N, C-alpha and C positions, 0 to 999 in steps of 0.2 A: 801460249798459243803462237804459232808461227804466223808471219804476215800472210802467207799463202792460205793457211787454214782460216784465218780471220776474214780474208777476202771472200773465200768460198762460203763461209757462214753468212756474211753480209749479203752476198748474191741470193742465197736461199731465202734469207729473211725478207729482202726486198721483193722477191718473186711471190712469197706467201702473202705479203701485203697487197700486191697487185691482184692476186687471185681472190683474196677476200673482198677487194674493191669490186671486182667483176661480179662476184656472188651477190653483193649488196645492191648492185645495179640491176640484177635480175637474170644474169647468165645462169642457166640451169646446170646442175651438177654434171650431167652427162656431156656438157659442152665445155667443161673446165679442164685445162691441162694441169698436170702436177709439176711442181717446180723442177723436179729431177728430169722431167721430159725435155725441158729446155736446156738445163745446165749440162746434161750428158748427151744432148741431141738424140734422145731415144725415140720420141714420138712428136716430130715437128708438125705432123698433120693436126694433132690435138691442139698445139699452140696456135696454128692458123685458124682452127675452128673457134677457139676462144676469142681471138681477135675479131673474127668475122661476126660472131654473135654479139660481142660488145659494141661493135660498130653499128649493127642494126638497132640495138637498144638505144644507143646515144642519138642516132638519127631520129628515132621516134620521139625523143626528148628535145628535139630541135638543135642538137649539137652537130658540128661538122662531122662528117663520116668519111672514112677512107674511100677513095674511088680507084677503080682499075685504070691504069694508065699504061701506055706503051713505053718501051725502054727509051725511045727517042723524045718523048714528050717532057716538057718542062713542068715541074710540079711546084705549085705555090702552096707552101705549108702555112696553115693559119697560125696566128700568134697564140701564145700561151693564154692570154686573156680571153680569147675566143673559145678556148677549150675548158675554161673553168666551169665547175658545176655550181 
């Protein structure tokens, strides 16, 4: 397997793990993107919908949620410890 093919396989594998995580957290099937949607930039709307849905679910669980910010606003990103489930 070439390095490029191996990298593409790893990307798809990582995305499938993320999608499975989203499903386990409660994101409904209709709001999940497919790995190929992101890798090939086919349906970025679905990717955004998945992230938005996951954010709502995490907020209900008391986890930090993404906030809409202006392009000029400074964003403070929470530490990885704050994001642990």
